[in-house]
C-alpha positions in Angstrom: 49.8 102.6 120.7 54.4 101.3 121.9 55.2 97.6 123.7 57.9 95.6 124.5 57.8 92.3 125.4 60.4 89.7 125.9 59.5 86.0 124.5 61.1 83.0 124.8 61.8 81.6 121.7 63.7 83.1 119.0 62.6 85.3 116.6 62.3 83.7 113.8 59.9 81.3 116.1 57.9 84.4 117.4 57.7 85.8 113.7 56.9 82.5 112.3 53.6 82.7 114.9 53.0 86.2 115.3 53.1 87.0 111.3 50.0 84.1 110.8 47.3 85.9 110.7 45.5 81.8 111.3 46.9 81.4 114.9 45.3 85.1 115.7 42.8 83.7 117.8 44.7 81.7 120.2 46.7 84.7 121.4 45.1 87.8 121.0 42.1 88.4 123.7 39.9 90.5 120.9 39.4 87.7 117.9 36.5 85.3 117.8 38.0 84.1 114.5 40.0 84.4 111.1 39.1 84.2 107.7 42.3 83.7 105.7 42.3 79.8 103.4 43.7 77.8 105.3 46.9 76.7 103.5 47.6 80.2 102.5 51.2 81.0 103.6 51.7 83.6 105.1 53.1 86.9 102.7 53.9 90.1 101.7 49.7 92.0 100.7 47.9 88.7 102.2 44.3 89.7 103.2 41.9 88.9 105.3 38.8 89.1 107.9 38.3 89.6 111.6 35.3 88.7 113.7 35.8 90.5 117.1 34.6 90.2 120.5 33.1 93.3 120.4 31.3 93.0 116.7 33.7 94.9 114.3 34.8 92.5 111.7 38.0 94.8 110.1 40.0 93.8 107.2 43.2 93.5 106.5 46.5 93.0 105.0 49.4 92.7 105.5 51.4 95.8 104.0 55.4 95.1 106.3 56.9 91.2 105.8 60.5 91.3 106.6 61.0 87.7 108.1 62.8 87.0 111.2 62.8 90.8 111.5 59.4 92.7 110.9 55.4 92.5 110.0 53.3 94.8 110.1 49.5 95.5 109.1 46.3 97.8 108.4 43.2 97.3 108.9 39.9 99.1 108.3 36.9 99.1 109.7 33.6 101.0 108.9 35.1 105.1 109.8 38.2 103.2 111.5 42.0 102.5 110.5 44.3 100.2 113.4 48.0 99.8 111.8 50.3 98.1 113.9 54.0 96.9 113.0 56.2 94.0 114.9 60.0 94.7 115.4 61.5 90.8 116.1 64.9 91.2 117.6 66.9 88.1 118.9 68.7 88.2 122.5 69.7 86.3 125.7 66.9 83.0 125.9 64.7 84.5 123.3 63.9 87.7 121.3 62.0 91.1 121.6 59.4 92.0 120.2 58.2 95.7 119.7 55.0 96.2 118.8 54.1 100.0 117.2 50.3 101.6 116.5 48.0 103.3 116.1 44.0 103.4 115.3 42.2 106.9 113.8 38.9 107.4 113.3 37.1 109.8 111.1 33.8 111.7 111.7 32.0 109.8 114.1 34.1 106.8 115.3 37.1 109.5 115.6 36.2 109.4 119.7 35.7 105.6 119.8 38.9 104.7 117.6 40.4 107.6 120.2 39.8 104.7 123.2 40.7 102.1 121.1 44.0 103.2 121.0 44.3 104.1 124.4 43.3 100.6 125.7 45.6 99.6 123.0 49.4 99.6 124.3 48.4 97.2 127.5 46.3 95.1 125.7 48.7 94.3 123.0 51.4 93.8 125.9 49.1 91.2 127.2 48.1 89.3 124.0 51.9 88.9 123.0 53.3 87.9 126.4 50.6 85.3 125.9 51.6 83.9 122.4 54.8 84.2 124.2 53.7 81.4 126.7 51.5 79.2 123.5 54.6 78.9 122.1 57.3 78.0 125.3 55.0 74.9 125.8 55.3 73.9 122.0 58.6 73.8 122.1 58.9 72.6 126.0 57.8 69.1 124.9 
């Protein structure tokens, strides 16, 4: 998976928003809810679980946390492992976010994981653009 989008906010603003699991249901279309303590600030090693629209309930962990530059997670659910890394770069008028990742599965999960991986690039680009619109609306008030 590989997707790059430009957002109308700084890399700092995008990083703060996108690295916070509590914010994910606002911008990630596949999520219904996230279970993370409400007062826990994002940090390296943070763990949480999610409930998706299709009933998948992965457990995730922040594996990279470099403020305003890079953030990554690894998630596991049954025989599926997924990674997502976000890289942030300030550009004139906002920032560029490059998302890379992979979805893999073992045994009976290999084919569904492969299919999910094929769809992931487009989905993450759409979700990141939605995050940009949300952030832009909040900063323009």
